N, C-alpha and C positions, 0 to 999 in steps of 0.2 A: 598557460593548460587551458584546452575548450570545454566549454560548458557540458555538460552530460547530462545532467538535469535526472539522475538517477541517481542508486547508489553505487559509484564508482570503485569496485573491487579494484581494480586495476590501480587505480592513484590511491589505494591503500595501500596494497602491495609495497608502490616504491615506493612511499613514505617510511615506510616500516623496515624495509632496508635501510633507508638512510635513515638512522636514530640521532645522528650527531649534525642534522642539518639545523637552521635557525629558524622559526614562524617569522613569518611576515607580520608582523601586528598593522594590519590596516586601519585607518582615521575613520575606514568608512561607516555610518553608524548601526549599517546592516549587520557590521560583524562583532558588532560592541555587544558585553550582555547585559540582561537586566538585575537588579538586586537580587530579587525573589523570582520565586515562579507564583504562577498564581492556585489558588487552591480549587482543589476538584469534589471533595467529602458532604458538600451541600444534603441536606436533607430532602428536597425538593431538586427535581431535573431543571423547573423552571427558573429555581435561586443559582441553579450554576451557571446556565446559560448567560443569565444576568450579569453572574458577579465577571463571571468570564469575559463577557463583550468590554465591563467597566476595566477590565487589566489590561486587556488589548488595545481599548484608545488610546492608553497612557504611555502602552509598552510598544505598538505595533508601527515599523519603519515604511508606511501609506505609499502606494507606488502609481498611484491617480488623484484623482481631484472628487472621486466618488466614496468618501472614505467609507459611506454608510455599505453601501452594496459590497465594498472589497470584505467588512466585516459578517455580511449577510452569507458572504460563500464560505465564509472559515471559520463559520463560528461552528460549536455542536448543534445537533438541531434533532428538533420530535416530528417526526412523520407521522401523523393521527389518520388511521383506516375511517374511510365512512363506514365500513361493516364490519368491525371488529371480530375476528375470530379467537377472542382470548389468548392469543398468544404474541411475545413481543419478540425484536428481534436487538439485541446489540453490534454495530458495526466498529470496526478497530482500524485507523488508517495506517497507512507505515510509511519508516522513515521518510523524514522530510518534506511528509507529505500534510494534508489539511482534511476534515471530515468531507472536501468537497467532491473526493475522490471516490465517495461511496453516492455521492448524489442520484444517480441513473437506479442501481441497485436498490436503495432505499424507495425512490417512488414506485419503484414494479411492487417492490413486500408490501407496503403501505395497500395499493389498488387490491393485493391478494388479503388484505385483512389483518397484517402485521403491524402490533404498535413499533415503530422504528426508532431508537437512538442511535444519536455518531458522537463519539466521542473525542477531545480533543486531548493527545499524547502533549505531554508534559514540552514543552519549549519551543512547540510547534507555532506556525502563524502571526507571530510577531517579530521575531526577525531571528536571521541565522544563528547568529551571537547567540541568542539563547537556547541553542541547540549544544552549547556545551555545558551546562546546568544538570541536564533529568540523571537521574539514577535510574537503572532497573526497578529498583522499588517502589520509585515514584510511577513509572509506567504499570509495572503491576499492580499498584493500589488503584488505578484509574479504573484498570477495566474489572476490578473485583469488586470495587463500590458501588459501580452502575449497573453492572448484571446484579447484584444484591438489591439495587434500588428499584429498578427493572423488574423486579420480580415480585414487589409488593402492587405493583400497579395490572399487573396480569397473572395471567393462570401457570403459566410456563413461559420461559425462552431458550433462542437459540442464540447461537452465537457466531459472529461473519467477522473474517481479517482478512488485512490486503497485506504483502509481504512478512515485516516486522510484524504487523497487530495480526497475522494469520498466527505466529509463533505467540503470541501472548494468551489468545483465545483457546487456541489446542492447548496448550497447559491448563489453562482454567476447565475446559471442558474434561480433563481426564480427570483433574481433582474432586468434581463437582458433577457428582451422578444424576443430578436435578436437571442440569440441561439435557435439552432437548435433542441436541447435535451440533454440528457446525458447518458453516459453510467459509470455505480455501479458495483465495485469490492468491496465484504465483508464490504459495509457501515456502518462508526463507528459515525449512527446518534448518539446512545446509547451506554455506557462500559455497559460488563455483570457485572461488580463490581460497586455498587454506591461512595464503597470509593472511588474512583478516583475522586468526586466532591472536596478532602481535600487535593490533591497535590499542588494545591496550597500556602496552609497554611501549607505543611511538607515542601515545598522547602524551608523554612525559617529556618527549622532546619537540613534539611538530602538535602543531595545535591545530591545521585546518591537514585534513585525506584529501580534500577541492576547496579551490576558493575562486568563484567566478561570481561576474555583474550577478547583483539580483535583479532581477526583472518580470519574474511571471508571479502574480499576486497569489496565485493559487497555489504555489508549493516552493520547497527549497531549491536553487541550483546550486549552493555547497555545501559541503559537509564536513565538521568537524572529528578531529578523530577519533576524540572522546565520544562523540554519538555512533560512532562505528560500533567502541567497544562495548557499549550497551548493547547495540544491535546484537553485536557475536552473543552477550550474556544472555540474549534469549532465546538465541538456537542450541546455545550447550544447556539451558535449562531446558527446552522442551525435547531435546534428544535425550535427557537425560529420565524425563515422563516417557516419554514412548520405549523406552527401553523395557522390551518382555514384557509390552502392555498390548493388550487386544481390547482397543476403542470399541464397544460392538454398538454405540448409534451411530446414525446417517451422517455418514458428510458429502458434502458435494464438494470438490476439488474441480479447479480450472485454472490451465497450467498452460504455457507457450514453448514449443521445441526451440525458438530461436531465443530464447528468455538467454543474458549473458550474468544475471546477479549472480542465481539460483543455483543450486547442485538439481536439477529435475531428475535426474536417475533417482539420487535419494527419496524424493517425492512420492516417485511413481513405488520404488521399492517400499514405501511406507505404506501410503494405501492399499495395496498388493496383498504386504503382509500382515496387517496392524489394524487396519479399519475394514472389520469384518461381518458390516453389518451388510447383509444382502442388497440394499435397497442404497448402498451407497453408490455415486459416479462419479468418475473422474472425465470430462476433457480436455483431451489432448488437441492444443491447435498446431497442428504440423502435417510433414509426410512419414515421418517413420511411425510405424506401426506398434501398437502399445498390447501386447498380449495380454490383455486384462478385460476379462468378460464384462467388467461393467464400467467400460470404457468407452467414449463416443472419441472417435478420430475426426477434423472439420481439417481439410486442406487450407495450406494458406498459403500455396500458389495463387493470387489473385489476378493475374493480370489487367483483367479490366478495369479491376479499383484500383489499379499501378500499387498492389502491395506485393512485395517481396517475401518476408516471411514476419511472425508474430514478434510483439515484444513485449516484457515484463510488464508494462504500464498500462500496455493495448489491450486489458479484460475490461475493467470497467464501465468503458463510456459506450454509448450508444453511438450509432452513426448520427443521431440529428443533436448531439450536445453541443451549444452557443459555444462549448473552449477547445473540447478535444474532437469533436465529431468531425465530417467529410469535408464542411464547412469552417469548420471551427477556426478562431482567432486567436489561437496561442498555437500555432505550429511552431512545433521544437526542431529547430535547424539545426543544434549543436549535437551531432550523432555520430562521432566516431569519421567525418569526411572532411577532405582536406578544408583548406581557409575559403577557397575560392570559391569549390560548390557552396560552405554556409553562406557567403555572400550573395549568391545566388539566390539560395534558399530564402535569405531573410527579406529579399527583393521580392518578394511572388513568383520566381520564378518555376516552373515544374518543374517537380518531383516525384519520386517514387517512396512508400513508407515502409519501414522495417522496426527491427531491434537495433539497438544501438550498435555500432561499430561491424555492421553489416555491409558489403561493399560489393558491387558489379559492375564490371567494365560498362563505361556508355552512361551509365544508371547516378544520379543522385539522390541520395535516401537522407529525406527527413524520419522523427522518430512516428513511429506510429501509436498511435494515444486512442484509436478506439476500437473493438472490436465489432467486425465485421458481419459474427454471429451472435450479438446481441440476444436478439429473438428467441434464437435457438436455444444460447446458454441458459436465461430465464426460464425456460419450460420445461427443460433437465433441471431446473435446481426447484421447480415447483414441486416437479415429481416425486425428488427426495423427500424434499417436506412432508407433502403430502402423505408420504408411505408412512411416518411415524404417528401423523393425525390418526389416519387409519388403523392401527395396533391400538392406540389406546381405547 
């Protein structure tokens, strides 16, 4: 199975319909699970970071000789503003990812005066085998605890999340009226494949929805079936919360038309019908117009940048990001192309950039891992957040 480096619902669908299949038990340490998960309920954020680092030092499968740099990239982190505005932002990464996914957004928010913290969802940043261990309650507990902890250091908070993380923070924001609003990137409210609902059942028979070589220090390539099931639980929870709900706090939402992971139309409908604040804003990266007056459409047909369309993960990173930017060192060549195209890409050959699985004749596509409109996106995000401050 080719490396997808994203939430491969196609693989889940395949495994879910083959429940009599046997799982391959790899002896690779990356696919073995730890005995415990790290604690997250420390009384200070600094203790949380220190304890998480100590746990990762023991349990992480390192991929380079520079272990300290690897840890710094994937640890929970606080971004302290030089000119505090009294507000905080809690940012939550997605399934298989790490806090690094929010590095550029967090730096921008800190520059605007927000005290920003990123957290690490249980099972992440150590080895993909550990992703077999967490439950929905683990992930919900982390988000809830650190939202409360952040509140003790600022006057008010925002919550933000990517993909599965967006589900978790939306769930919390709806329940907690003290939260200023939500920042949502590729919100995975509903999966693009209905087969994911069977991941919980399939996990009794199939260990891995996708099992590939682990060679990216910043995120997993593989996915345990049980983790796919927990993702699906987050989607059920947030849909239950959204049902018959009018969320009247400001929401910033950023999505890509090319996203193969989530049901983008469902998310648009939620924004249009249930995120009622007049200053909420949706950025739609794509060609099909969105008939929502609070939306901005940005074309992703950018041949001058060799971009064919947008992707699920290509929203969070600035073009100058050293790992995922234009000249980034973490090119993702496993993108639903042929093996020959993948080899050309891995050898540094000419490529275009797209969502997973996008194909065009005479074009070899790697994953689009950065946002060509990052500056414009952050400007609109600022406007949403400033609207709440103005109203208070």
